[in-house]
Residue frames as qw, qx, qy, qz and C-alpha x, y, z in Angstrom:
[[0.000, 0.886, 0.464, 0.000, 0.00, 0.00, 0.00],
 [0.360, 0.538, -0.040, 0.762, 1.07, 3.57, -0.67],
 [0.188, -0.032, -0.489, 0.851, 1.47, 6.19, 1.98],
 [0.357, 0.040, 0.081, -0.930, -1.93, 7.72, 1.17],
 [0.400, -0.143, -0.837, -0.346, -3.80, 4.43, 0.72],
 [0.484, -0.170, 0.391, -0.764, -7.07, 3.91, 2.57],
 [0.178, -0.111, -0.973, -0.094, -8.95, 0.75, 3.47],
 [0.519, -0.108, 0.085, -0.844, -12.72, 0.95, 3.61],
 [0.022, -0.099, -0.991, 0.089, -14.53, -1.98, 5.23],
 [0.501, 0.015, -0.012, -0.865, -18.24, -2.23, 4.51],
 [0.590, 0.102, 0.747, -0.289, -21.06, -4.68, 4.94],
 [0.286, 0.046, 0.815, 0.503, -21.90, -6.68, 1.83],
 [0.233, 0.716, 0.655, -0.060, -25.31, -5.06, 1.43],
 [0.075, -0.623, 0.117, 0.770, -23.64, -1.78, 0.37],
 [0.663, 0.662, 0.267, -0.225, -25.20, -0.86, -2.98],
 [0.765, 0.191, 0.327, 0.521, -23.20, -1.38, -6.16],
 [0.240, 0.883, 0.123, 0.385, -23.48, 2.32, -7.00],
 [0.417, -0.880, 0.222, -0.054, -21.62, 3.13, -3.79],
 [0.824, -0.243, 0.379, 0.344, -18.97, 0.49, -4.46],
 [0.611, 0.586, 0.251, 0.469, -18.40, 2.08, -7.86],
 [0.072, -0.967, 0.070, -0.233, -17.75, 5.40, -6.12],
 [0.656, -0.640, 0.374, 0.141, -15.07, 3.73, -3.99],
 [0.826, 0.141, 0.392, 0.380, -13.57, 2.01, -7.03],
 [0.403, 0.844, 0.117, 0.335, -13.14, 5.40, -8.69],
 [0.256, -0.901, 0.330, -0.116, -10.67, 6.35, -5.95],
 [0.754, 0.394, -0.508, 0.139, -7.34, 4.60, -6.74],
 [0.068, 0.479, -0.674, 0.558, -6.07, 5.01, -3.18],
 [0.670, -0.225, 0.358, -0.611, -9.02, 3.09, -1.72],
 [0.244, 0.105, -0.961, -0.080, -9.00, -0.65, -1.07],
 [0.684, -0.257, -0.093, -0.676, -12.40, -2.21, -0.50],
 [0.140, 0.154, -0.937, 0.281, -12.90, -4.82, 2.22],
 [0.638, -0.302, -0.266, -0.657, -16.44, -6.25, 2.47],
 [0.044, -0.114, 0.908, -0.401, -17.70, -8.26, 5.43],
 [0.171, -0.393, -0.886, -0.178, -20.86, -10.27, 6.05],
 [0.269, -0.508, -0.161, -0.802, -23.92, -8.09, 6.56],
 [0.758, -0.521, -0.110, -0.376, -25.21, -10.27, 9.38],
 [0.548, 0.302, -0.652, 0.427, -21.86, -11.07, 10.97],
 [0.657, -0.631, -0.401, 0.095, -22.14, -11.96, 14.63],
 [0.240, -0.950, 0.186, -0.068, -20.46, -9.73, 17.18],
 [0.731, -0.449, 0.442, 0.263, -17.64, -12.23, 17.67],
 [0.722, 0.346, 0.411, 0.436, -17.03, -12.58, 13.94],
 [0.219, 0.927, 0.097, 0.288, -17.07, -8.81, 13.42],
 [0.430, -0.851, 0.296, 0.048, -14.59, -8.25, 16.24],
 [0.782, -0.174, 0.482, 0.356, -12.34, -10.96, 14.84],
 [0.573, 0.665, 0.309, 0.365, -12.59, -9.32, 11.41],
 [0.032, -0.983, 0.103, -0.149, -11.36, -6.02, 12.86],
 [0.611, -0.646, 0.431, 0.155, -8.46, -7.68, 14.66],
 [0.780, 0.116, 0.493, 0.368, -7.43, -9.47, 11.47],
 [0.430, 0.631, 0.308, 0.567, -7.49, -6.19, 9.50],
 [0.386, -0.652, -0.260, 0.598, -5.88, -3.50, 11.67],
 [0.282, -0.040, 0.332, 0.899, -5.26, -1.38, 8.55],
 [0.044, 0.701, 0.670, 0.241, -8.96, -0.46, 8.25],
 [0.166, 0.028, -0.088, 0.982, -9.46, 3.31, 8.00],
 [0.455, -0.038, -0.012, -0.890, -13.24, 3.48, 7.59],
 [0.137, 0.206, 0.959, -0.140, -16.18, 1.34, 8.65],
 [0.455, -0.045, -0.267, -0.848, -19.49, 1.46, 6.80],
 [0.035, 0.027, 0.940, -0.337, -21.95, -0.36, 9.03],
 [0.477, -0.417, -0.528, -0.565, -25.50, -1.54, 9.39],
 [0.719, -0.605, -0.159, -0.304, -26.37, -3.20, 12.69],
 [0.754, 0.074, -0.452, 0.471, -22.85, -3.91, 13.95],
 [0.492, -0.857, -0.124, 0.095, -21.88, -2.66, 17.37],
 [0.555, 0.480, -0.260, 0.627, -18.86, -0.38, 17.78],
 [0.516, -0.833, -0.026, -0.199, -17.62, 0.40, 21.25],
 [0.345, -0.805, 0.481, -0.043, -14.79, -0.10, 23.72],
 [0.789, -0.141, 0.570, 0.180, -13.84, -3.50, 22.29],
 [0.700, 0.574, 0.357, 0.229, -14.05, -2.63, 18.60],
 [0.168, 0.978, -0.117, 0.040, -12.31, 0.76, 18.52],
 [0.389, -0.701, 0.578, 0.150, -8.97, -0.52, 19.93],
 [0.758, 0.078, 0.622, 0.183, -9.16, -3.42, 17.46],
 [0.551, 0.695, 0.315, 0.337, -9.02, -0.90, 14.60],
 [0.482, -0.547, -0.029, 0.683, -5.97, 1.28, 15.28],
 [0.254, 0.009, 0.414, 0.874, -6.15, 2.96, 11.87],
 [0.066, 0.685, 0.720, 0.092, -9.84, 3.87, 12.10],
 [0.153, 0.002, 0.036, 0.988, -10.65, 7.43, 10.99],
 [0.458, -0.004, -0.048, -0.888, -14.43, 7.40, 10.50],
 [0.205, 0.234, 0.941, -0.136, -17.49, 5.29, 11.28],
 [0.356, 0.073, -0.289, -0.886, -20.38, 5.66, 8.82],
 [0.428, 0.213, 0.800, -0.362, -23.83, 4.22, 9.46],
 [0.123, -0.165, -0.721, -0.661, -25.96, 3.03, 6.56],
 [0.318, -0.665, -0.671, -0.078, -28.95, 4.60, 8.24],
 [0.067, -0.722, 0.067, -0.686, -29.76, 7.36, 10.69],
 [0.764, -0.624, -0.024, -0.162, -29.97, 5.52, 14.02],
 [0.441, 0.575, -0.582, 0.369, -26.79, 5.13, 16.03],
 [0.691, -0.575, 0.231, -0.372, -27.78, 3.42, 19.28],
 [0.986, -0.015, -0.029, 0.165, -25.39, 0.57, 18.42],
 [0.561, 0.506, -0.233, 0.612, -22.42, 2.96, 18.47],
 [0.572, -0.670, -0.275, 0.384, -20.79, 3.92, 21.76],
 [0.302, 0.894, 0.021, 0.329, -19.93, 7.52, 21.00],
 [0.419, -0.857, 0.301, 0.000, -17.64, 8.06, 24.03],
 [0.847, -0.156, 0.398, 0.316, -15.40, 5.26, 22.69],
 [0.614, 0.606, 0.244, 0.444, -14.76, 7.36, 19.57],
 [0.110, -0.992, -0.040, -0.050, -13.88, 10.56, 21.42],
 [0.594, -0.644, 0.306, 0.374, -10.26, 9.92, 22.51],
 [0.528, -0.044, 0.575, 0.623, -9.19, 9.35, 18.89],
 [0.233, 0.523, -0.017, -0.820, -11.52, 12.04, 17.53],
 [0.123, 0.110, 0.887, 0.431, -13.28, 9.60, 15.21],
 [0.434, 0.102, 0.009, -0.895, -16.45, 11.08, 13.70],
 [0.320, 0.300, 0.895, -0.074, -19.65, 9.06, 13.59],
 [0.246, 0.229, -0.293, -0.895, -21.62, 9.90, 10.48],
 [0.488, 0.351, 0.761, -0.244, -25.13, 8.93, 9.44],
 [0.331, 0.286, 0.698, 0.566, -27.01, 8.92, 6.15],
 [0.092, 0.095, -0.026, -0.991, -28.78, 12.23, 6.71],
 [0.593, 0.256, 0.213, -0.733, -32.17, 12.38, 5.02],
 [0.211, 0.273, -0.825, -0.447, -31.51, 9.41, 2.71],
 [0.205, -0.221, -0.950, -0.087, -34.06, 7.06, 4.24],
 [0.169, 0.216, 0.487, -0.829, -36.47, 9.53, 5.82],
 [0.560, 0.125, -0.279, -0.770, -39.04, 9.33, 2.97],
 [0.540, 0.014, -0.829, -0.146, -39.06, 5.54, 3.30],
 [0.167, -0.162, -0.795, 0.560, -39.66, 5.60, 7.06],
 [0.333, 0.196, 0.188, -0.903, -42.42, 8.19, 6.69],
 [0.596, 0.100, -0.535, -0.590, -44.08, 5.99, 4.07],
 [0.435, -0.057, -0.890, 0.123, -43.84, 2.91, 6.29],
 [0.102, 0.140, 0.593, -0.787, -45.52, 4.77, 9.13],
 [0.553, 0.213, -0.032, -0.805, -48.49, 5.38, 6.86],
 [0.546, 0.109, -0.784, -0.275, -48.39, 1.80, 5.58],
 [0.213, -0.118, -0.873, 0.423, -48.83, 0.60, 9.17],
 [0.291, 0.217, 0.334, -0.870, -51.57, 3.16, 9.79],
 [0.601, 0.209, -0.342, -0.692, -53.49, 2.11, 6.69],
 [0.412, 0.060, -0.909, -0.035, -52.97, -1.60, 7.40],
 [0.048, -0.219, -0.790, 0.570, -54.74, -1.07, 10.71],
 [0.304, 0.357, 0.280, -0.838, -57.41, 1.49, 9.91],
 [0.568, 0.318, -0.399, -0.646, -58.34, 0.03, 6.51],
 [0.825, -0.118, 0.479, -0.275, -58.38, -3.54, 7.89],
 [0.418, 0.604, -0.589, -0.338, -55.95, -4.73, 5.24],
 [0.008, 0.242, -0.968, 0.063, -55.07, -8.16, 6.65],
 [0.431, 0.226, 0.732, -0.477, -58.62, -8.93, 7.69],
 [0.622, 0.563, 0.057, -0.541, -60.19, -8.02, 4.36],
 [0.334, 0.503, -0.752, -0.264, -57.58, -9.98, 2.39],
 [0.116, -0.075, 0.968, -0.208, -58.33, -13.04, 4.52],
 [0.521, 0.371, 0.484, -0.598, -62.08, -12.50, 4.19],
 [0.598, 0.558, -0.280, -0.502, -61.92, -12.51, 0.38],
 [0.246, 0.407, -0.874, -0.096, -59.59, -15.53, 0.21],
 [0.155, 0.039, 0.931, -0.329, -61.88, -17.52, 2.50],
 [0.166, -0.349, -0.749, -0.539, -65.03, -16.75, 0.51],
 [0.181, -0.558, -0.666, 0.460, -66.66, -14.72, 3.29],
 [0.122, 0.289, 0.290, 0.904, -67.68, -11.84, 1.02],
 [0.357, -0.648, -0.508, -0.440, -71.13, -11.57, 2.55],
 [0.603, -0.624, -0.368, 0.335, -69.65, -10.83, 5.98],
 [0.496, 0.302, -0.028, 0.813, -67.68, -7.81, 4.82],
 [0.197, -0.721, -0.128, -0.652, -70.00, -5.27, 6.45],
 [0.762, -0.610, -0.216, 0.024, -69.22, -6.73, 9.88],
 [0.700, -0.352, 0.056, 0.619, -65.63, -5.51, 9.76],
 [0.305, 0.923, 0.199, 0.127, -65.82, -1.93, 8.58],
 [0.615, 0.113, -0.077, 0.776, -62.64, 0.03, 7.77],
 [0.162, -0.853, -0.272, 0.415, -62.10, 3.62, 8.81],
 [0.458, 0.786, 0.055, 0.412, -60.69, 6.85, 7.36],
 [0.545, -0.269, -0.212, 0.765, -57.81, 9.05, 8.41],
 [0.055, 0.524, 0.282, 0.802, -59.52, 12.06, 6.83],
 [0.396, -0.703, -0.108, -0.581, -60.38, 14.54, 9.56],
 [0.839, -0.429, -0.283, 0.179, -58.59, 12.56, 12.25],
 [0.180, -0.928, 0.300, -0.124, -55.94, 13.89, 14.62],
 [0.873, 0.171, -0.297, 0.348, -52.34, 12.72, 14.52],
 [0.417, -0.874, 0.247, 0.035, -49.81, 13.33, 17.28],
 [0.783, 0.468, -0.276, 0.303, -46.22, 13.14, 16.04],
 [0.636, -0.730, 0.156, 0.196, -43.42, 12.67, 18.57],
 [0.585, -0.285, 0.428, 0.627, -40.24, 14.06, 17.03],
 [0.435, 0.864, 0.155, -0.202, -39.94, 16.76, 14.37],
 [0.378, -0.534, 0.559, 0.510, -36.65, 15.79, 12.80],
 [0.116, 0.314, -0.683, -0.648, -35.93, 14.53, 9.31],
 [0.113, -0.232, -0.945, -0.201, -38.55, 11.79, 9.50],
 [0.008, 0.563, 0.677, -0.474, -41.16, 13.38, 11.74],
 [0.152, 0.524, -0.059, -0.836, -41.31, 16.51, 9.61],
 [0.214, 0.108, -0.759, -0.605, -42.00, 14.38, 6.51],
 [0.092, -0.385, -0.912, 0.104, -44.75, 12.52, 8.35],
 [0.081, 0.569, 0.370, -0.730, -46.31, 15.87, 9.23],
 [0.216, 0.366, -0.397, -0.814, -46.35, 16.98, 5.58],
 [0.223, -0.076, -0.901, -0.364, -47.94, 13.72, 4.47],
 [0.058, -0.466, -0.808, 0.356, -50.57, 13.80, 7.21],
 [0.147, 0.540, 0.147, -0.815, -51.54, 17.37, 6.35],
 [0.224, 0.216, -0.639, -0.704, -51.82, 16.42, 2.68],
 [0.273, -0.263, -0.909, -0.174, -54.34, 13.77, 3.75],
 [0.345, -0.556, -0.180, -0.734, -56.34, 16.41, 5.63],
 [0.665, -0.425, -0.553, 0.266, -55.49, 15.32, 9.13],
 [0.246, -0.920, 0.131, -0.274, -55.06, 17.69, 12.08],
 [0.805, 0.166, -0.388, 0.417, -51.47, 17.36, 13.28],
 [0.431, -0.875, 0.170, -0.141, -49.95, 18.10, 16.68],
 [0.716, 0.408, -0.436, 0.360, -46.21, 17.77, 17.29],
 [0.641, -0.758, 0.118, 0.020, -44.35, 17.08, 20.51],
 [0.793, 0.265, -0.157, 0.525, -40.63, 17.78, 20.30],
 [0.429, -0.852, -0.122, 0.276, -39.01, 19.71, 23.17],
 [0.527, -0.378, 0.330, 0.686, -35.94, 20.38, 21.00],
 [0.324, 0.443, 0.560, 0.621, -37.73, 21.75, 17.95],
 [0.015, 0.075, 0.078, -0.994, -38.70, 25.36, 17.42],
 [0.314, 0.538, 0.691, -0.367, -42.44, 25.92, 17.90],
 [0.301, 0.682, -0.125, -0.655, -42.22, 28.49, 15.11],
 [0.116, 0.330, -0.828, -0.438, -40.84, 25.86, 12.73],
 [0.164, 0.259, 0.947, -0.099, -43.62, 23.43, 13.67],
 [0.315, 0.672, 0.402, -0.536, -46.25, 26.11, 13.07],
 [0.209, 0.603, -0.432, -0.637, -44.63, 27.06, 9.77],
 [0.011, 0.106, -0.952, -0.287, -45.03, 23.44, 8.66],
 [0.522, -0.224, -0.424, -0.705, -48.77, 23.68, 9.32],
 [0.623, -0.294, -0.716, 0.114, -48.86, 21.70, 12.57],
 [0.425, -0.805, 0.011, -0.413, -49.60, 22.65, 16.16],
 [0.392, 0.348, -0.710, 0.470, -46.74, 22.41, 18.69],
 [0.719, -0.613, -0.233, -0.231, -47.49, 20.98, 22.12],
 [0.011, -0.729, 0.553, -0.402, -45.31, 21.63, 25.15],
 [0.447, -0.284, 0.777, -0.340, -46.38, 18.55, 27.13],
 [0.240, 0.055, -0.901, -0.356, -46.92, 15.13, 25.61],
 [0.037, 0.323, 0.869, -0.373, -49.60, 14.41, 28.20],
 [0.307, 0.498, 0.206, -0.784, -51.67, 17.29, 26.85],
 [0.384, 0.381, -0.543, -0.642, -51.60, 15.92, 23.32],
 [0.005, -0.065, 0.996, 0.053, -52.27, 12.23, 23.93],
 [0.360, 0.405, 0.716, -0.440, -56.02, 12.50, 24.69],
 [0.447, 0.631, -0.065, -0.631, -56.50, 14.14, 21.26],
 [0.032, 0.443, -0.797, -0.408, -54.67, 11.48, 19.27],
 [0.906, 0.232, 0.070, -0.347, -56.44, 9.19, 16.85],
 [0.892, 0.289, -0.180, 0.298, -52.94, 8.19, 15.72],
 [0.408, -0.844, 0.325, 0.123, -49.81, 8.50, 17.87],
 [0.880, 0.404, -0.076, 0.239, -46.67, 8.01, 15.77],
 [0.599, -0.717, 0.194, 0.300, -43.12, 7.98, 17.14],
 [0.700, 0.619, -0.025, 0.355, -40.15, 9.49, 15.30],
 [0.256, -0.893, 0.340, -0.146, -37.65, 10.28, 18.03],
 [0.497, 0.448, -0.721, 0.180, -34.24, 8.70, 18.66],
 [0.832, -0.434, -0.342, 0.053, -33.72, 6.15, 21.40],
 [0.218, 0.562, -0.447, 0.661, -31.89, 7.98, 24.18],
 [0.236, -0.146, -0.789, 0.548, -31.90, 7.71, 27.98],
 [0.257, 0.147, 0.223, -0.929, -34.60, 10.39, 27.88],
 [0.630, 0.133, -0.295, -0.706, -36.90, 8.50, 25.49],
 [0.333, 0.027, -0.942, 0.031, -36.51, 4.92, 26.77],
 [0.133, -0.435, -0.833, 0.316, -39.90, 4.01, 28.20],
 [0.102, 0.017, -0.045, -0.994, -41.41, 7.27, 26.95],
 [0.640, -0.158, -0.334, -0.673, -44.68, 5.53, 26.10],
 [0.072, 0.095, -0.907, 0.404, -45.46, 3.78, 29.35],
 [0.124, -0.476, -0.870, 0.035, -48.63, 2.58, 31.04],
 [0.034, -0.618, -0.385, 0.684, -49.51, 6.03, 32.37],
 [0.137, 0.414, -0.321, -0.841, -49.23, 7.66, 28.95],
 [0.136, -0.133, -0.887, -0.421, -51.01, 4.81, 27.17],
 [0.049, -0.531, -0.782, 0.324, -53.88, 5.33, 29.62],
 [0.084, 0.553, 0.101, -0.823, -54.31, 8.86, 28.28],
 [0.094, 0.108, -0.692, -0.708, -55.08, 7.66, 24.75],
 [0.699, 0.083, 0.008, -0.710, -58.57, 7.09, 23.39],
 [0.703, -0.046, 0.705, -0.087, -59.76, 3.47, 23.18],
 [0.744, 0.623, 0.238, -0.037, -59.96, 4.06, 19.40],
 [0.040, 0.891, -0.403, -0.206, -56.36, 5.30, 19.10],
 [0.937, 0.270, -0.081, 0.206, -53.57, 3.65, 17.12],
 [0.421, -0.785, 0.372, 0.261, -49.91, 3.60, 18.18],
 [0.817, 0.548, -0.082, 0.162, -47.23, 3.50, 15.46],
 [0.485, -0.751, 0.372, 0.249, -43.55, 2.93, 16.21],
 [0.825, 0.505, -0.019, 0.254, -41.03, 3.10, 13.38],
 [0.058, -0.908, 0.360, -0.207, -38.39, 4.70, 15.62],
 [0.298, 0.406, -0.823, 0.262, -36.63, 2.30, 17.99],
 [0.715, -0.372, -0.590, -0.040, -37.51, -0.52, 20.32],
 [0.487, -0.222, -0.506, 0.676, -37.54, 0.43, 23.98],
 [0.093, -0.182, 0.001, -0.979, -39.30, 3.76, 23.47],
 [0.704, -0.287, -0.207, -0.616, -42.55, 1.88, 24.09],
 [0.326, -0.293, 0.823, -0.362, -42.87, -0.30, 27.18],
 [0.419, 0.046, -0.776, -0.469, -44.05, -3.50, 25.53],
 [0.163, -0.263, -0.902, 0.299, -45.60, -5.07, 28.63],
 [0.177, 0.440, 0.371, -0.799, -47.73, -1.96, 29.11],
 [0.375, 0.278, -0.450, -0.761, -48.64, -1.94, 25.41],
 [0.284, -0.084, -0.942, -0.156, -49.70, -5.60, 25.57],
 [0.023, -0.389, -0.756, 0.526, -51.92, -4.86, 28.53],
 [0.255, 0.435, 0.071, -0.861, -53.51, -1.82, 26.85],
 [0.393, 0.204, -0.646, -0.622, -54.18, -3.70, 23.61],
 [0.221, -0.124, -0.967, 0.033, -55.44, -6.86, 25.31],
 [0.020, -0.496, -0.706, 0.505, -57.96, -4.94, 27.39],
 [0.226, 0.708, 0.561, 0.366, -59.15, -2.62, 24.61],
 [0.256, -0.780, -0.172, 0.544, -57.70, 0.54, 26.11],
 [0.144, 0.595, -0.393, -0.687, -56.29, 1.36, 22.67],
 [0.827, 0.389, 0.097, -0.394, -57.44, -0.03, 19.32],
 [0.933, 0.289, 0.060, 0.205, -54.23, -1.20, 17.68],
 [0.340, -0.776, 0.385, 0.366, -50.51, -0.85, 17.12],
 [0.808, 0.571, -0.082, 0.124, -48.16, -0.94, 14.14],
 [0.553, -0.727, 0.362, 0.185, -44.61, -1.87, 15.13],
 [0.709, 0.626, -0.309, 0.101, -41.53, -1.89, 12.91],
 [0.285, 0.510, -0.649, 0.487, -39.25, -2.12, 15.95],
 [0.809, -0.485, -0.301, -0.139, -39.17, -4.12, 19.18],
 [0.458, -0.809, 0.360, -0.079, -37.15, -4.15, 22.40],
 [0.572, -0.335, 0.713, 0.229, -35.43, -7.41, 21.37],
 [0.691, 0.624, -0.130, -0.341, -34.59, -7.96, 17.71],
 [0.461, -0.223, -0.630, -0.584, -35.18, -10.49, 16.42],
 [0.567, -0.367, 0.320, -0.664, -37.98, -11.08, 18.91],
 [0.255, -0.101, 0.951, -0.147, -38.63, -14.45, 20.54],
 [0.244, -0.160, -0.775, -0.560, -41.15, -16.54, 18.64],
 [0.326, -0.551, -0.763, 0.087, -43.42, -16.61, 21.70],
 [0.080, 0.083, -0.159, 0.981, -43.50, -12.82, 22.11],
 [0.155, 0.464, 0.730, -0.477, -46.77, -11.94, 23.91],
 [0.294, 0.524, -0.040, -0.798, -47.69, -9.28, 21.33],
 [0.162, 0.161, -0.825, -0.517, -47.78, -11.96, 18.61],
 [0.045, 0.329, 0.931, -0.153, -50.91, -13.37, 20.23],
 [0.197, 0.593, 0.375, -0.685, -52.91, -10.21, 19.60],
 [0.500, 0.517, 0.613, 0.326, -54.91, -9.68, 16.40],
 [0.113, 0.969, 0.219, 0.011, -54.79, -5.89, 16.62],
 [0.341, -0.741, 0.388, 0.428, -51.04, -5.54, 16.05],
 [0.788, 0.608, -0.011, 0.092, -49.27, -5.30, 12.70],
 [0.630, -0.587, 0.327, 0.390, -45.52, -6.00, 12.60],
 [0.657, 0.719, -0.206, 0.096, -42.63, -5.28, 10.27],
 [0.900, -0.214, -0.076, 0.372, -39.04, -6.57, 10.72],
 [0.340, -0.743, 0.125, 0.563, -37.29, -3.21, 11.31],
 [0.526, 0.216, 0.558, 0.605, -37.38, -2.47, 7.58],
 [0.157, 0.885, 0.355, -0.256, -39.04, 0.97, 7.54],
 [0.023, 0.879, -0.280, -0.385, -35.88, 2.68, 6.34],
 [0.328, -0.338, 0.802, 0.367, -34.61, -0.20, 4.20],
 [0.741, 0.567, 0.265, -0.244, -36.22, -0.14, 0.78],
 [0.785, 0.264, 0.285, 0.484, -34.37, -0.81, -2.47],
 [0.279, 0.817, 0.089, 0.497, -34.28, 2.89, -3.21],
 [0.436, -0.877, 0.142, -0.144, -33.37, 3.91, 0.34],
 [0.852, -0.312, 0.258, 0.331, -30.49, 1.44, 0.46],
 [0.621, 0.489, 0.191, 0.582, -29.08, 2.99, -2.71],
 [0.022, -0.894, -0.006, -0.448, -29.43, 6.49, -1.28],
 [0.654, -0.735, 0.178, -0.030, -28.00, 5.54, 2.13],
 [0.879, -0.040, 0.207, 0.428, -25.09, 3.66, 0.57],
 [0.467, 0.646, 0.106, 0.595, -24.15, 6.62, -1.59],
 [0.249, -0.890, 0.087, -0.371, -24.35, 9.06, 1.33],
 [0.834, -0.512, 0.158, 0.133, -22.30, 6.68, 3.51],
 [0.779, 0.171, 0.172, 0.578, -19.51, 6.58, 0.94],
 [0.180, 0.799, 0.061, 0.571, -19.70, 10.35, 0.50],
 [0.556, -0.816, 0.077, -0.140, -19.33, 10.67, 4.28],
 [0.867, -0.282, 0.195, 0.363, -16.22, 8.48, 4.33],
 [0.627, 0.415, 0.186, 0.633, -14.59, 10.20, 1.38],
 [0.056, -0.910, -0.052, -0.408, -15.28, 13.62, 2.87],
 [0.669, -0.714, 0.187, 0.089, -13.24, 12.63, 5.94],
 [0.820, 0.011, 0.271, 0.505, -10.42, 11.25, 3.79],
 [0.412, 0.625, 0.217, 0.627, -10.40, 14.53, 1.86],
 [0.334, -0.130, -0.363, 0.860, -10.23, 16.60, 5.04],
 [0.274, -0.113, -0.086, -0.951, -13.65, 18.18, 4.46],
 [0.011, 0.260, 0.946, -0.192, -16.15, 16.15, 6.52],
 [0.269, -0.491, -0.493, -0.666, -19.83, 16.73, 5.77],
 [0.014, -0.164, 0.598, -0.785, -20.55, 18.40, 9.10],
 [0.615, -0.114, 0.002, -0.780, -24.31, 18.07, 8.86],
 [0.873, -0.014, -0.434, -0.221, -24.01, 14.28, 8.90],
 [0.408, 0.251, -0.711, 0.514, -21.62, 14.11, 11.87],
 [0.611, -0.626, -0.464, -0.143, -23.27, 13.10, 15.13],
 [0.664, -0.588, -0.140, 0.440, -20.36, 13.80, 17.50],
 [0.392, 0.854, 0.044, 0.339, -19.39, 17.20, 16.10],
 [0.443, -0.866, 0.229, 0.043, -17.15, 17.89, 19.08],
 [0.820, -0.182, 0.369, 0.398, -14.46, 15.62, 17.58],
 [0.561, 0.647, 0.246, 0.454, -14.12, 18.06, 14.66],
 [0.148, -0.984, 0.044, -0.093, -13.06, 20.94, 16.87],
 [0.652, 0.428, -0.379, 0.498, -9.36, 21.71, 16.92]]
């Protein structure tokens, strides 16, 4: 390798368009690894390749064991926007930036939120089954609903939440937003109503949809007390992260009809155990943490991830995509 050579390790699901971008840089050597590598295999991979300068990751964990195993590491790039699998303090001593894919998958997550909403309110599974089983004459006993004129409460007004707001308004819903870190003026400018306390908004919600990161502040945010404030006709949608909703409390609320249904793309344990209590309930729709992983989103996220890595190599990091901006300060 030359003095200026760089080694970029990435999971095998990285899109071919992004690999072509790396191939166009003669100083870059590409080093793929298994997308679903276990923690032990990933750690062993790092130890076997100490020359790695950049990691482009999906669900792999990076923390106090992994960072020392990669002495040449200069940047960690997530193919996505969540970063709860990355221990940011472990990156600080070596000033390694953690970068995410910006807005690349936010349209996809916003769409999935509405897919879950429509699956529940339009009775998608039930009506499909009804037709297949020849029960056409019973269709009036399982009436679907509308979202027109209903009230949505959006938790989080970031890249995804703001897109959800725009889509809900386009479908003529009333939208309230809870985000203590967002400007109320910005929320109003988007056509929604800001709320200062989540508890004040919950009784209004026909749909409660979560678009906040998982942090110590948001773990258990939707607990039994807050679920009790919802209408019995309300729907809960979580395309954010597992752990934001207390699943035992959700099970209890759904089982006893205190809320009408839930659409969950994420769970506390992933993959979940096959005997998960929520699987027993007919009023829950699941997805396997794929809200932000469509064919198009993977292409967009892969490209942004490579752009992030190359920006660090070129000494001009894309600051807007850096999570731990303090490492950039001289």
